[in-house]
Wavefront OBJ file of the C-alpha trace (Angstrom):
o trace
v 36.467 6.014 21.481
v 38.512 2.886 20.806
v 41.592 2.878 18.614
v 41.583 0.947 15.335
v 43.120 -2.505 15.377
v 45.849 -1.499 12.926
v 46.986 1.223 15.330
v 47.096 -1.240 18.238
v 49.107 -3.645 16.070
v 51.543 -0.869 15.164
v 52.048 -0.055 18.843
v 52.534 -3.743 19.598
v 55.216 -4.090 16.930
v 56.832 -0.856 18.083
v 57.207 -2.507 21.497
v 59.090 -5.335 19.777
v 61.259 -2.858 17.886
v 64.360 -3.046 20.057
v 67.137 -5.657 19.710
v 67.450 -6.228 23.471
v 63.710 -6.820 23.826
v 63.795 -9.326 20.980
v 66.803 -11.090 22.516
v 65.074 -11.259 25.903
v 61.906 -12.683 24.339
v 63.961 -15.265 22.433
v 65.664 -16.352 25.661
v 62.394 -16.456 27.575
v 60.761 -18.426 24.771
v 63.075 -21.297 25.667
v 62.619 -21.118 29.452
v 62.223 -18.836 32.440
v 65.344 -16.814 33.302
v 66.525 -14.965 36.381
v 67.559 -11.354 35.812
v 71.162 -12.360 36.523
v 71.009 -14.880 33.662
v 69.514 -12.291 31.327
v 72.320 -9.883 32.206
v 74.941 -12.451 31.219
v 73.128 -13.427 28.015
v 72.425 -9.878 26.815
v 75.697 -8.326 28.045
v 74.120 -4.940 28.739
v 74.102 -2.730 31.801
v 71.625 -3.654 34.548
v 69.820 -0.301 34.241
v 69.334 -0.808 30.491
v 68.051 -4.350 30.952
v 65.701 -3.184 33.676
v 64.312 -0.511 31.356
v 63.732 -3.007 28.532
v 62.119 -5.535 30.865
v 59.791 -2.807 32.143
v 58.661 -2.081 28.575
v 57.936 -5.778 28.019
v 56.082 -6.001 31.349
v 53.914 -2.962 30.572
v 53.058 -4.488 27.201
v 51.996 -7.698 28.927
v 54.557 -9.851 27.126
v 56.481 -11.001 30.194
v 55.670 -11.715 33.793
v 57.787 -11.952 36.928
v 58.148 -14.362 39.801
v 60.199 -13.643 42.871
v 62.276 -16.384 44.509
v 64.137 -15.065 47.524
v 66.002 -12.020 46.299
v 66.032 -13.220 42.665
v 63.466 -12.096 40.115
v 62.611 -14.561 37.356
v 61.006 -13.613 34.058
v 58.903 -15.689 31.695
v 56.698 -15.030 28.690
v 53.021 -14.549 29.481
v 51.796 -16.805 26.693
v 53.091 -19.556 24.426
v 51.960 -17.306 21.570
v 54.864 -14.959 22.346
v 57.236 -17.872 21.722
v 55.318 -18.744 18.560
v 55.664 -15.152 17.354
v 59.436 -15.328 17.804
v 59.530 -18.624 15.872
v 57.389 -17.210 13.046
v 59.628 -14.134 12.796
v 62.661 -16.416 12.556
v 60.975 -18.482 9.818
v 60.068 -15.364 7.815
v 63.611 -14.006 8.067
v 65.085 -17.388 7.140
v 62.943 -17.448 4.011
v 63.871 -13.887 3.099
v 67.590 -14.493 3.620
v 67.466 -17.767 1.690
v 66.035 -15.867 -1.264
v 68.819 -13.304 -1.019
v 71.482 -16.021 -0.903
v 70.018 -17.611 -4.030
v 70.021 -14.215 -5.785
v 73.643 -13.631 -4.769
v 74.635 -17.052 -6.114
v 72.845 -16.304 -9.386
v 74.678 -12.980 -9.672
v 78.020 -14.623 -9.056
v 77.467 -17.276 -11.726
v 76.171 -14.818 -14.355
l 1 2 3 4 5 6 7 8 9 10 11 12 13 14 15 16 17 18 19 20 21 22 23 24 25 26 27 28 29 30 31 32 33 34 35 36 37 38 39 40 41 42 43 44 45 46 47 48 49 50 51 52 53 54 55 56 57 58 59 60 61 62 63 64 65 66 67 68 69 70 71 72 73 74 75 76 77 78 79 80 81 82 83 84 85 86 87 88 89 90 91 92 93 94 95 96 97 98 99 100 101 102 103 104 105 106 107 108
């Protein structure tokens, strides 16, 4: 028996529910990165980064390419990058509304 679409969506968003995974996807939305570059950009321990990359790989959001001893990551689809951009736009709109409310409160 197949799972309902809303349950699959919830699992998908749960996969995105970690700050390091979001940061990695944001970085990879710009361009492919070697693991060493991701380590510098995220400033977390290699074991932690490896764990988060594995979650993203299992979810099918990122893919790897090996070049010598270096492993490079990229997003599997331009839609992943679009999703990150849409999330940013939604948050920008929400925060803009909060800033306007704060300004109104200060002037009242």
